[in-house]
N, C-alpha and C positions, 0 to 999 in steps of 0.2 A: 504494500500499500505506500502510496506517496506521501510525503510529510505534509503536503497542503490538505490532503484528505484527512489524514489524522488530525490536523490542527482544526479542520471545520467541524468534524465529529466532536472534538473537545469542546469547541465553543458552542456548537448546537446544544450539548448536554448541559451547559451552563455552568459547568465545573463544578457542581454541588455534589455532596455526597449522595450516593444511590444505595440504600440497603447497607451493607457492610464495606461496600466499596468507597473508600476516601475520595474527596474532592479537593480543590483548592479555592473555592468561593463560599464564604459563609453566607452573605446576603443578610436580609433583614434590614431594620432600621435601627439606628444606634439610639439607645435609651439610657436615661440618667439611671445611677446605681439605685437598686431597689433598696428598701429598708430591710429586707430579708428575703429568703429564698423558700420560704414554705410553700409558696404558691406553686413551686415545680412539682409538688407531690400529685397535682392534678394533670401532668405532662408525662406521657409515656416516654418520649424520646427527645433528647435536646441534641444540639449540634455544638462541637467545640472545635475552635480553630487554635492550633498550636503553630506558631511562627518557625520557620526555617531560616537559613541563611538568604535564601532567594524566595522560595515558594512556601505558602503555608500548607499545612495538611488539616482538612476538615474532616470530622468524622461525626456520624450519627453514633449517639451514646446514651446510656441509661444514666439517670441522674437522680439523687436523692436531695430534696431541698429541706433545709431546717431554718429556723429563725435567723442565725447568724451566718449561714454558709451554704453552699451547694457542694455536693460530694460527688465524685465520680471515681471510678476504679478501672485499672487495667492490668494487662500482663505486662510483666516488666521488659519485655523485648518488643512491645509494640512501637511502631513509628511515632505515634503521636505522643506517646508518654516520655519517649526519649526527649523529643523537642520541649515539652513541658519542663523536663528536669533541666535543659539547658537554659531555657528562657521562662522561668516561672512568673516574671512580671510582664509577659507579652502574650497573654492569653485571652480569648473572647469566646463567649458563649451566646448562642441563640436559642431563646426560648419563645416559641410561637414567632412572631415577626419582630420581637424585640431583642437587640443585640447589646450584650454587656461586656465591658472591658473587666477583666477579673485578674487576680494574683493567685498563683497556685502553691500550696504548702503541702508537702508529703507528711500524712499523718503518722505519727510514731507512737502515739499514746494509746495503750492497749484498751483502756475503757472507752475511748473515743471510737476506736476501731470496731469495738464489740457493739455499741450503741448504733453506729451507722451501718454496720453489717446487718443488724436486727431490721433496721429501717429499709434496706434494699431487700432483704428477704420478705418482709411484709408488703412491700409495694411490688415486687416482681416474681411473687411466688410461684405462679403458674408457669411463667416463661423460664425461670431458673429450673424448675422441675423438668420442663420439656428439654432443656439444653443440657442438664448435668446430671439428671436421674435421681436428685436428691436435694434436699434443703442445703443452702450455703451456711457456712459458719465464719466467723471472724478469721479464721485460719486461711480462709480463701481469699481474703482481701490483702494480699501481699504489698500491692501498690494501690494506695488509696490517695487521692488528693482532695484537700479542702480547697474550695473556690471562694474567695471573699472579694467583694467590690474594691476596686481600685479607686481611690480618692484623688 
Protein backbone atom coordinates (compact mmCIF):
# COMPACT_ATOMS: atom_id res chain seq x y z
CA UNK A 1 0.00 0.00 0.00
CA UNK A 2 1.33 3.42 -0.89
CA UNK A 3 2.23 5.83 1.90
CA UNK A 4 -0.36 8.35 0.67
CA UNK A 5 -3.10 5.72 0.92
CA UNK A 6 -2.03 4.86 4.45
CA UNK A 7 -2.10 8.54 5.40
CA UNK A 8 -5.57 8.94 3.93
CA UNK A 9 -6.88 5.98 5.92
CA UNK A 10 -5.23 7.38 9.05
CA UNK A 11 -6.85 10.79 8.50
CA UNK A 12 -10.23 9.25 7.60
CA UNK A 13 -10.34 7.36 10.85
CA UNK A 14 -9.76 10.62 12.69
CA UNK A 15 -6.82 9.14 14.53
CA UNK A 16 -9.02 8.40 17.54
CA UNK A 17 -8.72 5.11 19.40
CA UNK A 18 -11.08 2.36 18.28
CA UNK A 19 -11.85 -0.31 20.87
CA UNK A 20 -8.51 -1.59 22.12
CA UNK A 21 -6.53 -0.03 19.26
CA UNK A 22 -4.77 3.19 20.36
CA UNK A 23 -5.07 6.42 18.44
CA UNK A 24 -3.26 9.75 18.40
CA UNK A 25 -6.17 12.20 18.71
CA UNK A 26 -8.08 12.79 21.94
CA UNK A 27 -10.70 15.26 20.77
CA UNK A 28 -13.38 16.70 22.98
CA UNK A 29 -13.53 20.24 24.30
CA UNK A 30 -11.15 21.60 26.89
CA UNK A 31 -12.92 21.92 30.24
CA UNK A 32 -11.93 23.54 33.50
CA UNK A 33 -10.78 21.21 36.24
CA UNK A 34 -13.72 19.54 37.97
CA UNK A 35 -14.20 19.74 41.73
CA UNK A 36 -13.85 15.97 41.85
CA UNK A 37 -14.15 12.92 39.65
CA UNK A 38 -16.99 11.03 41.33
CA UNK A 39 -19.13 11.66 38.22
CA UNK A 40 -16.90 9.23 36.28
CA UNK A 41 -18.65 6.35 38.10
CA UNK A 42 -21.46 6.76 35.57
CA UNK A 43 -19.10 6.48 32.57
CA UNK A 44 -18.07 3.05 31.28
CA UNK A 45 -15.00 4.05 29.22
CA UNK A 46 -12.87 7.17 29.24
CA UNK A 47 -10.02 8.17 26.97
CA UNK A 48 -6.51 8.91 28.17
CA UNK A 49 -3.82 10.75 26.23
CA UNK A 50 -0.19 10.13 27.17
CA UNK A 51 2.31 12.36 25.43
CA UNK A 52 5.35 10.99 23.65
CA UNK A 53 8.33 12.81 22.23
CA UNK A 54 6.47 13.52 19.01
CA UNK A 55 3.10 11.78 18.87
CA UNK A 56 0.66 11.16 21.73
CA UNK A 57 -0.92 7.79 22.41
CA UNK A 58 -4.64 7.85 23.13
CA UNK A 59 -6.37 4.82 24.59
CA UNK A 60 -9.86 3.83 25.62
CA UNK A 61 -9.66 2.74 29.23
CA UNK A 62 -11.67 1.95 32.33
CA UNK A 63 -11.62 4.55 35.06
CA UNK A 64 -12.91 4.85 38.59
CA UNK A 65 -13.78 8.30 39.82
CA UNK A 66 -13.66 9.32 43.43
CA UNK A 67 -14.13 12.67 45.11
CA UNK A 68 -10.51 13.73 44.83
CA UNK A 69 -9.12 11.76 41.89
CA UNK A 70 -9.65 9.57 38.87
CA UNK A 71 -7.92 6.18 38.88
CA UNK A 72 -6.73 4.10 35.93
CA UNK A 73 -4.68 0.90 35.88
CA UNK A 74 -2.43 -0.75 33.37
CA UNK A 75 -0.09 -3.59 32.62
CA UNK A 76 3.43 -2.31 33.35
CA UNK A 77 4.59 -2.91 29.77
CA UNK A 78 1.84 -0.99 27.99
CA UNK A 79 2.89 1.88 25.75
CA UNK A 80 0.62 4.44 27.35
CA UNK A 81 1.70 3.64 30.91
CA UNK A 82 5.37 3.97 29.95
CA UNK A 83 4.62 7.41 28.52
CA UNK A 84 2.72 8.44 31.65
CA UNK A 85 5.69 7.34 33.78
CA UNK A 86 8.02 9.48 31.65
CA UNK A 87 5.72 12.55 31.57
CA UNK A 88 3.32 12.36 34.53
CA UNK A 89 2.44 16.06 34.34
CA UNK A 90 1.51 15.92 30.67
CA UNK A 91 -1.58 13.69 30.66
CA UNK A 92 -5.10 14.48 29.52
CA UNK A 93 -8.34 12.56 29.91
CA UNK A 94 -11.61 12.83 28.06
CA UNK A 95 -14.85 12.02 29.82
CA UNK A 96 -17.79 12.36 27.48
CA UNK A 97 -17.04 15.49 25.46
CA UNK A 98 -14.98 17.19 28.19
CA UNK A 99 -11.19 17.02 28.14
CA UNK A 100 -9.21 17.65 31.34
CA UNK A 101 -5.51 18.20 31.93
CA UNK A 102 -4.32 15.95 34.76
CA UNK A 103 -1.19 14.87 36.56
CA UNK A 104 -0.50 11.21 37.21
CA UNK A 105 0.92 9.71 40.37
CA UNK A 106 1.68 6.03 40.76
CA UNK A 107 -0.25 4.65 43.72
CA UNK A 108 2.05 2.89 46.19
CA UNK A 109 -0.11 2.89 49.32
CA UNK A 110 -1.59 -0.58 49.95
CA UNK A 111 -4.75 0.76 51.59
CA UNK A 112 -5.43 3.11 48.68
CA UNK A 113 -4.77 0.30 46.19
CA UNK A 114 -7.21 -1.96 48.03
CA UNK A 115 -9.91 0.71 48.18
CA UNK A 116 -9.55 1.57 44.49
CA UNK A 117 -9.33 -2.09 43.49
CA UNK A 118 -12.62 -2.75 45.26
CA UNK A 119 -14.15 0.21 43.39
CA UNK A 120 -12.96 -1.20 40.05
CA UNK A 121 -14.36 -4.61 40.96
CA UNK A 122 -17.72 -3.10 41.93
CA UNK A 123 -17.97 -0.95 38.80
CA UNK A 124 -16.73 -3.49 36.25
CA UNK A 125 -17.59 -6.83 37.93
CA UNK A 126 -19.33 -8.36 34.92
CA UNK A 127 -16.64 -7.31 32.43
CA UNK A 128 -13.85 -8.40 34.76
CA UNK A 129 -15.48 -11.81 35.18
CA UNK A 130 -15.75 -12.18 31.38
CA UNK A 131 -12.14 -11.14 30.79
CA UNK A 132 -10.37 -12.86 33.68
CA UNK A 133 -12.79 -15.55 34.78
CA UNK A 134 -12.58 -14.37 38.38
CA UNK A 135 -12.95 -11.25 40.51
CA UNK A 136 -9.92 -8.99 40.72
CA UNK A 137 -8.10 -8.22 43.95
CA UNK A 138 -5.66 -5.48 44.91
CA UNK A 139 -2.83 -7.82 43.84
CA UNK A 140 -4.00 -7.39 40.24
CA UNK A 141 -3.42 -3.66 40.36
CA UNK A 142 0.37 -3.70 40.02
CA UNK A 143 0.36 -0.38 38.15
CA UNK A 144 -2.35 1.97 39.34
CA UNK A 145 -2.32 5.70 38.63
CA UNK A 146 -4.10 8.45 40.52
CA UNK A 147 -5.02 11.28 38.16
CA UNK A 148 -5.67 14.69 39.66
CA UNK A 149 -6.51 18.00 38.04
CA UNK A 150 -3.61 20.21 37.05
CA UNK A 151 -4.10 23.67 38.46
